[in-house]
Every structure is written in C-alpha cells, then in structure tokens.
C-alpha positions in Angstrom: -0.1 0.1 0.0 1.8 3.2 -1.3 1.9 6.3 1.0 -1.0 8.4 0.6 -3.2 5.8 -0.8 -6.5 5.9 1.4 -8.3 2.7 1.6 -11.8 2.8 0.6 -14.0 0.4 2.7 -17.2 -0.6 1.5 -20.0 -2.9 3.0 -22.9 -4.9 1.3 -25.5 -6.7 3.2 -25.2 -10.7 2.7 -27.5 -13.7 3.8 -25.9 -16.7 4.8 -28.5 -19.5 5.4 -30.4 -18.1 8.5 -27.2 -15.7 9.2 -27.1 -12.2 8.4 -24.0 -10.3 8.1 -21.9 -8.0 6.3 -18.9 -8.5 3.5 -16.2 -6.0 3.4 -14.0 -5.3 0.4 -11.8 -2.5 -0.4 -10.0 -0.7 -3.7 -6.9 -2.5 -2.6 -5.9 -5.3 -5.1 -5.6 -8.7 -3.3 -5.2 -12.2 -4.5 -5.6 -14.8 -1.9 -5.0 -18.4 -2.7 -7.8 -20.8 -3.3 -8.9 -22.8 -0.4 -8.3 -26.6 -0.8 -10.7 -28.8 0.9 -11.5 -27.4 4.3 -11.1 -29.7 7.2 -11.1 -27.0 10.3 -12.8 -24.2 12.1 -10.1 -22.3 14.0 -11.1 -19.7 16.5 -9.1 -16.5 17.4 -9.4 -13.7 19.6 -8.8 -10.2 18.0 -9.2 -6.7 19.2 -10.0 -3.2 17.8 -13.0 -2.8 15.7 -13.8 -4.7 12.7 -12.4 -1.8 10.3 -9.6 -1.6 12.0 -8.8 -5.4 11.9 -9.5 -5.6 8.4 -7.3 -2.6 7.5 -4.2 -3.9 9.9 -4.3 -7.2 8.1 -4.5 -5.6 4.4 -1.5 -3.5 5.5 0.6 -6.1 7.3 -0.5 -9.5 5.1 -1.8 -7.8 1.9 -5.2 -9.5 2.2 -7.8 -10.3 4.9 -6.6 -12.4 8.0 -10.0 -14.1 8.8 -12.9 -15.2 7.1 -15.5 -14.0 9.6 -15.2 -11.6 12.6 -18.1 -11.8 15.2 -18.7 -9.0 17.5 -20.2 -8.5 21.0 -23.7 -7.6 19.6 -23.8 -10.8 17.2 -22.9 -9.0 14.2 -20.9 -11.2 11.6 -18.7 -9.5 9.1 -17.3 -11.6 6.3 -14.0 -10.7 5.1 -12.8 -13.3 2.7 -15.0 -15.6 0.1 -15.2 -19.2 1.5 -13.2 -20.6 -1.4 -10.2 -18.3 -0.5 -7.3 -18.8 2.1 -6.9 -16.7 5.0 -3.5 -15.8 6.8 -4.7 -16.5 10.4 -2.9 -19.6 11.4 0.7 -20.8 9.8 0.4 -24.3 8.5 -3.2 -24.4 8.7 -4.7 -21.5 6.9 -4.9 -23.5 3.7 -7.5 -25.9 4.9 -9.3 -24.1 7.4 -11.7 -21.3 8.1 -10.7 -18.7 10.4 -13.1 -16.9 12.6 -12.0 -13.9 14.8 -14.3 -13.3 18.2 -14.0 -9.5 18.7 -12.8 -7.2 22.0 -13.3 -10.2 24.6 -11.5 -10.1 27.8 -10.2 -12.9 30.0 -12.4 -12.2 32.8 -15.6 -11.3 30.9 -17.8 -14.1 29.2 -19.1 -13.8 25.6 -22.5 -12.2 25.2 -25.3 -14.6 24.3 -25.8 -12.7 21.3 -21.9 -13.5 20.3 -22.5 -17.3 21.4 -25.8 -17.5 19.2 -24.4 -15.9 16.1 -21.2 -18.3 16.6 -23.4 -21.4 17.1 -25.1 -20.5 13.7 -21.9 -19.9 11.7 -20.3 -23.3 13.1 -23.6 -24.9 12.2 -23.8 -23.5 8.8 -20.2 -24.5 7.9 -20.7 -27.9 8.9 -23.6 -28.4 6.9 -22.0 -26.9 3.7 -18.5 -28.6 4.3 -18.8 -31.2 6.8 -17.2 -32.7 8.8 -15.2 -29.8 10.0 -12.8 -30.1 13.0 -13.4 -27.1 15.7 -10.2 -25.8 16.9 -8.5 -23.0 19.1 -5.2 -21.5 18.9 -4.3 -23.0 22.2 -4.9 -26.8 20.7 -3.1 -26.1 17.8 0.0 -24.9 19.8 -0.2 -28.0 21.7 -0.5 -30.0 18.8 2.8 -28.4 17.5 4.5 -29.3 20.7 3.6 -33.0 20.3 4.8 -32.8 16.6 8.3 -31.2 17.7 8.8 -33.9 20.4 8.1 -36.7 17.6 10.3 -35.2 14.9 13.4 -34.6 17.6 12.7 -38.2 18.8 12.2 -37.2 22.4 10.0 -39.3 24.7 7.6 -36.5 25.8 4.0 -36.9 27.1 1.2 -36.5 24.5 -0.3 -33.2 25.8 -3.7 -31.9 24.9 -6.5 -29.9 26.7 -7.4 -32.9 29.0 -3.8 -33.2 29.9 -3.9 -29.6 30.9 -7.1 -29.9 33.0 -5.8 -32.9 34.7 -2.6 -30.9 35.7 -5.1 -28.6 37.7 -5.6 -25.7 35.1 -8.9 -24.5 34.4 -8.7 -21.4 32.3 -6.1 -19.9 29.6 -5.1 -17.0 31.9 -1.5 -15.7 31.6 -0.7 -17.1 35.0 -2.0 -20.5 34.3 -0.1 -20.7 30.8 3.2 -19.6 32.2 2.8 -22.1 35.1 2.1 -24.7 32.6 5.0 -23.8 30.2 7.1 -24.2 33.4 6.0 -27.4 34.2 6.6 -28.7 30.5 10.1 -27.1 30.5 11.0 -29.1 33.5 9.5 -32.1 32.3 12.0 -31.4 28.9 14.9 -31.1 31.3 14.2 -34.7 32.9 13.6 -36.1 29.2 16.9 -38.1 27.7 17.9 -36.7 24.3 19.9 -34.4 22.4 20.5 -30.9 23.9 19.8 -29.3 20.5 16.6 -31.5 20.2 15.6 -30.3 23.7 16.0 -26.6 23.0 13.8 -27.0 19.9 11.1 -28.4 21.9 11.5 -25.5 24.6 11.1 -23.0 21.8 7.8 -24.9 20.7 6.4 -24.9 24.0 7.1 -21.2 24.4 4.7 -20.5 21.5 2.0 -21.3 23.7 0.2 -18.4 24.5 -2.8 -17.2 27.0 -6.2 -16.8 25.4 -9.3 -14.9 26.9 -12.0 -16.9 28.9 -14.1 -17.4 25.9 -11.7 -19.8 24.1 -11.4 -21.5 27.5 -15.4 -21.8 27.4 -15.5 -23.0 24.0 -12.3 -25.3 24.6 -13.8 -27.0 27.9 
C-alpha cells in the first residue's frame, strides 16, 4: 500500500443461510490463494474494531486474515470468500476457516448474542463442508509441541487440553499458561535426548499463549 493511498472500505449486506452479516472489501487489489478442501474451523481472539482489524491485516499481510469476525452484539462480518485462504494460522490456513471473536477480555464471558451467532456460523459451515474439526489456537500450539517432540525423537508425554485440565489448570489465563509452560520445560529437562533437540522443544513450548476466557469456554 503506497503512501497517501487511502483505503476505500465498502460493505454490503449478505445472507448466509439463516445468518445475516456484512461482507467487506476495499479498493486495494489482493489475490489470496484458493482454499483446498476445508477440514477445520479455527477460533481466534482479535481486538480493535472490525474496520481496524481489516485494514491492519491488509497492510500487514496484503489480504484479510480471517473469513469472519463476530462482535459482542452478534454481528457477523465476512472478510474473505469461503473459497479463499486466509492468513490466520501458520501451516493451517490453507485448509481451515478462521473466525475472529472481537474484543473479549479474559474475565468477561462472551455475550449471548455472540455465542448464538457463533453457534449458527459453526452449524452453517458444518452443513456445507462437513465434517469440520473445531479448534482453538491453544489446541494447535499443543499439537505443534507434540509434533516437535516426535520430530526430535524425544519421549515426551502427549499433551492436549485434557492433559492441561488433569494438571489442575481450568482456564487459559496468563498466570496458568506460564505455570503450564514452566511445568513442560521441567519435563523437557528430565527427558533423555540431544541438547539441541530439547532446545527446539522448548522453543515450541514457548509459543503457547494465553487466551481470553471465551476460548476456554469453547475449549472446555
């Protein structure tokens, strides 16, 4: 995007099954890749306003990041056609739909309107593209830790959200995630294996991030 080139942002109403929403587009030319057969829906938390998220993604990635944004009033905004790939999750975007839930705090649950719109969106996508696996960023990061351990041939426990709960963690707050990562790093130190391999596993563990409370509600 060149200097002084103001983005013209337009919207028009669309209807997706029983879901009402808006589709955003701009005068910026972008050409996202075509979506391969979708197998996943990945939930994200994103901040600011819908327009700010859209423009920031255009500036940073050259295209919209998510397929849909749902705000606290239940409004759904579509940012990408369903046959196009987003840039929401590294190594997963090419076969997954990205849904961003807007401006939620860890200690504030999602509104009923947001939850209803989210459930209707998931229902619609599963009817059209079934079966789709619903995942959060947290689950994907745990999967990547497992993949790293396997590639490095380290005998490391298989971790998932059930493992997280069994170890006494009930939400995805900053404090709990840091304690969880500390526990995993202690396990790495006790694991037999090459020093470089163990360092690679620690780097993967460090990518696990806290998420607002609404994601733990979806997850647990």
